Legacy VTK file of the C-alpha trace (Angstrom):
# vtk DataFile Version 3.0
C-alpha trace
ASCII
DATASET POLYDATA
POINTS 271 float
31.872 -28.340 25.779
35.655 -28.302 26.245
36.281 -29.628 22.734
33.800 -27.149 21.275
35.581 -24.266 22.994
39.037 -25.356 21.863
37.980 -25.853 18.244
36.142 -22.521 18.248
39.228 -20.803 19.670
41.262 -22.176 16.753
38.746 -21.615 13.964
37.629 -18.108 14.918
41.001 -16.365 14.342
41.413 -18.230 11.042
37.963 -17.079 9.925
38.759 -13.497 10.929
42.007 -13.559 8.942
40.313 -14.974 5.836
37.512 -12.387 5.982
39.975 -9.571 6.551
42.190 -10.556 3.621
39.287 -11.189 1.253
40.123 -11.659 -2.422
41.566 -14.946 -3.574
42.437 -16.125 -0.043
38.868 -15.773 1.209
37.416 -17.265 -1.991
39.692 -20.305 -1.818
38.745 -20.917 1.819
35.022 -20.717 1.008
35.383 -22.936 -2.079
37.225 -25.588 -0.062
34.623 -25.474 2.703
31.714 -25.726 0.272
33.347 -28.638 -1.540
33.817 -30.441 1.786
30.201 -29.709 2.778
29.017 -31.004 -0.618
30.932 -34.238 -0.089
29.389 -34.711 3.374
25.936 -33.926 1.987
26.441 -36.511 -0.757
27.428 -39.153 1.766
24.289 -38.455 3.814
22.178 -38.876 0.665
23.841 -42.219 -0.043
22.871 -43.438 3.424
19.196 -43.046 2.530
19.645 -45.154 -0.612
19.964 -42.222 -3.003
22.628 -42.131 -5.691
23.424 -38.554 -6.682
26.090 -37.751 -9.250
28.928 -36.942 -6.872
31.439 -35.777 -9.537
28.853 -33.342 -10.885
28.015 -32.156 -7.369
31.630 -31.513 -6.391
32.556 -30.007 -9.740
29.369 -27.966 -9.872
29.743 -26.570 -6.356
33.333 -25.575 -7.074
32.384 -24.051 -10.439
29.476 -22.084 -8.979
31.768 -20.719 -6.269
34.567 -19.848 -8.692
32.171 -18.133 -11.090
30.587 -16.186 -8.215
34.061 -15.008 -7.160
35.082 -14.047 -10.712
31.856 -12.847 -12.309
29.391 -12.278 -9.446
25.958 -13.228 -10.877
26.967 -12.994 -14.532
26.660 -16.338 -16.354
24.838 -17.830 -13.342
21.701 -18.798 -15.268
23.744 -20.380 -18.043
25.912 -22.247 -15.534
22.908 -23.656 -13.654
21.216 -24.596 -16.930
24.276 -26.569 -17.989
24.403 -28.349 -14.652
20.721 -29.277 -14.812
21.234 -30.643 -18.326
24.323 -32.540 -17.169
22.472 -34.055 -14.231
19.575 -35.112 -16.442
21.922 -36.775 -18.959
23.781 -38.612 -16.201
20.613 -39.965 -14.588
19.125 -40.973 -17.944
22.288 -43.001 -18.472
22.035 -44.505 -14.993
18.402 -45.426 -15.609
19.413 -47.259 -18.765
21.972 -49.149 -16.670
19.343 -50.286 -14.185
18.815 -47.447 -11.690
15.315 -47.939 -10.298
14.818 -44.426 -8.908
16.302 -41.950 -11.404
13.872 -39.168 -10.514
14.789 -39.238 -6.834
18.490 -39.469 -7.636
18.214 -36.561 -10.089
16.488 -34.511 -7.393
19.224 -35.418 -4.923
21.895 -34.187 -7.339
20.096 -30.906 -7.920
19.423 -30.372 -4.211
23.152 -30.532 -3.472
24.038 -28.186 -6.330
21.456 -25.599 -5.334
21.593 -25.861 -1.554
25.358 -26.132 -1.116
26.661 -24.496 -4.288
24.118 -21.783 -5.042
23.261 -20.740 -1.482
26.769 -21.282 -0.145
28.240 -18.999 -2.795
26.450 -16.070 -1.201
29.299 -16.117 1.312
31.484 -14.934 -1.572
28.889 -12.434 -2.822
28.543 -10.969 0.682
32.283 -10.331 0.912
32.210 -8.884 -2.601
29.818 -6.052 -1.679
31.097 -2.507 -1.300
32.597 -2.422 2.210
32.179 -6.201 2.074
34.847 -6.807 4.688
32.868 -4.977 7.346
29.503 -6.319 6.207
30.864 -9.858 6.451
32.323 -9.068 9.854
28.830 -7.919 10.854
26.749 -10.771 9.423
28.829 -13.847 10.258
29.702 -12.980 13.876
26.029 -12.113 14.440
25.273 -15.714 13.433
27.895 -17.070 15.816
26.670 -14.881 18.682
23.049 -15.921 18.097
24.012 -19.600 17.867
25.988 -19.357 21.095
23.158 -17.617 22.939
20.648 -20.184 21.713
22.915 -23.097 22.697
23.708 -21.807 26.191
20.138 -20.978 27.117
18.554 -23.940 25.353
20.934 -26.447 26.961
20.420 -25.073 30.467
16.796 -23.957 30.840
15.157 -25.000 27.579
11.982 -27.046 28.112
9.583 -26.382 25.240
10.603 -28.244 22.086
10.879 -26.203 18.914
10.870 -29.070 16.414
10.931 -32.348 18.388
11.004 -34.688 15.386
13.624 -32.762 13.453
15.918 -31.593 16.243
14.873 -32.765 19.745
17.437 -30.582 21.514
16.170 -27.295 20.109
13.787 -25.348 22.321
11.712 -22.211 22.077
13.676 -20.794 24.996
16.905 -21.288 23.057
15.354 -19.837 19.915
14.232 -16.666 21.687
17.619 -16.332 23.358
19.266 -16.644 19.955
17.064 -13.889 18.530
17.774 -11.569 21.448
21.521 -12.180 21.461
21.605 -11.875 17.667
20.002 -8.424 17.788
22.226 -7.296 20.656
25.263 -8.771 18.936
24.544 -6.915 15.708
24.132 -3.648 17.599
27.308 -4.200 19.608
29.342 -5.121 16.536
28.128 -2.040 14.650
29.141 0.217 17.533
32.528 -1.491 17.791
33.301 -1.248 14.090
32.109 2.308 13.514
33.281 3.903 16.744
36.513 1.998 17.430
37.681 0.878 13.988
36.125 3.736 12.013
34.548 1.291 9.549
31.993 3.825 8.372
29.213 1.294 7.800
26.238 3.242 6.434
23.608 1.652 8.634
21.561 3.104 11.475
21.048 1.542 14.878
17.505 0.549 13.905
18.723 -1.009 10.653
21.420 -2.955 12.507
18.772 -4.254 14.886
16.570 -5.289 11.945
19.522 -7.036 10.295
20.309 -8.908 13.509
16.638 -9.799 13.932
16.253 -11.121 10.382
19.419 -13.193 10.597
18.862 -14.649 14.066
15.168 -15.360 13.433
15.799 -17.421 10.287
19.164 -19.138 10.796
17.663 -21.915 12.960
15.933 -23.070 9.772
19.352 -23.742 8.291
20.158 -26.025 11.191
16.745 -27.685 10.973
17.144 -28.259 7.235
20.380 -30.114 7.814
18.856 -31.899 10.814
16.057 -33.550 8.850
18.630 -34.786 6.330
20.819 -36.214 9.096
17.787 -37.596 10.919
16.689 -39.533 7.843
20.256 -40.787 7.348
20.483 -41.857 11.005
23.490 -39.636 11.695
24.116 -37.173 14.505
26.706 -35.159 12.565
27.557 -34.723 8.900
31.192 -35.563 9.644
33.833 -35.579 12.359
36.495 -33.191 11.104
35.872 -30.734 13.955
35.814 -32.460 17.378
32.734 -31.400 19.300
31.367 -29.563 16.276
30.855 -32.325 13.709
31.538 -31.799 10.036
31.870 -28.852 7.696
28.179 -29.020 6.745
27.359 -28.820 10.462
29.396 -25.608 10.757
27.964 -23.967 7.652
24.285 -24.908 7.989
23.199 -21.570 9.485
25.331 -19.599 7.024
23.445 -21.038 4.039
20.519 -18.926 5.254
22.366 -16.008 6.849
24.544 -15.129 3.855
21.683 -14.682 1.326
19.492 -12.870 3.876
22.321 -10.529 4.842
23.347 -10.004 1.219
19.911 -8.922 0.001
19.109 -6.774 3.025
22.413 -4.954 2.709
22.224 -4.626 -1.078
18.645 -3.357 -1.302
18.066 -1.603 2.020
21.382 -0.471 3.459
23.440 0.560 0.415
LINES 1 272
271 0 1 2 3 4 5 6 7 8 9 10 11 12 13 14 15 16 17 18 19 20 21 22 23 24 25 26 27 28 29 30 31 32 33 34 35 36 37 38 39 40 41 42 43 44 45 46 47 48 49 50 51 52 53 54 55 56 57 58 59 60 61 62 63 64 65 66 67 68 69 70 71 72 73 74 75 76 77 78 79 80 81 82 83 84 85 86 87 88 89 90 91 92 93 94 95 96 97 98 99 100 101 102 103 104 105 106 107 108 109 110 111 112 113 114 115 116 117 118 119 120 121 122 123 124 125 126 127 128 129 130 131 132 133 134 135 136 137 138 139 140 141 142 143 144 145 146 147 148 149 150 151 152 153 154 155 156 157 158 159 160 161 162 163 164 165 166 167 168 169 170 171 172 173 174 175 176 177 178 179 180 181 182 183 184 185 186 187 188 189 190 191 192 193 194 195 196 197 198 199 200 201 202 203 204 205 206 207 208 209 210 211 212 213 214 215 216 217 218 219 220 221 222 223 224 225 226 227 228 229 230 231 232 233 234 235 236 237 238 239 240 241 242 243 244 245 246 247 248 249 250 251 252 253 254 255 256 257 258 259 260 261 262 263 264 265 266 267 268 269 270
């Protein structure tokens, strides 16, 4: 717990600065994080005897992130099409060289490109919205508040397992606490930003509650998705870069769900 607190105390101000600055600084930070998460993901896949195309994964994740920062969703379909073609060509070649499971390896390559690169790039799209600074300050801290509430309650009074095979430490008590704290966190952040910082976010109290509810209700699935990958690989964490927190993939797992959910709710309902 001490290590977790220290690392969080260091990372949180850095995240706030990057979000506040936005632009190229924020994009570079996200691209670096996604590339690191893609590397960790690739290493987990290798531990279950899969052989994804790591150069294509790393290059593809970086390219998807760069294109999202420069062109938003323009050229996305063409970019993904090229990557699918590239992955197919690579795994055909590997099959000719003796790979005995090209279909599984091809699927592993695509899963990394789509899960890390495509979903992760919504962190850039979220910041790129009108008033994106404040929307990002609303969505991401809501995730962190919900995660903290779920962890504190689940680790102290949690008894009923949420997904015992996938993540034995997760409980329904922790899940419900995360949902409640996520909703309250979203409401509190909205009040802070609009009343103290004059952010002018065009969202009602009810809409802020719905945003917090949607985010906090679904982000555990991001953690569970990573958990079944780690469980199959026999690993507790995706890496060890952050003491007490694991790897980059461990830190971003909830955001792969929160960023797209927040982006589409804000874009289609609140703007």
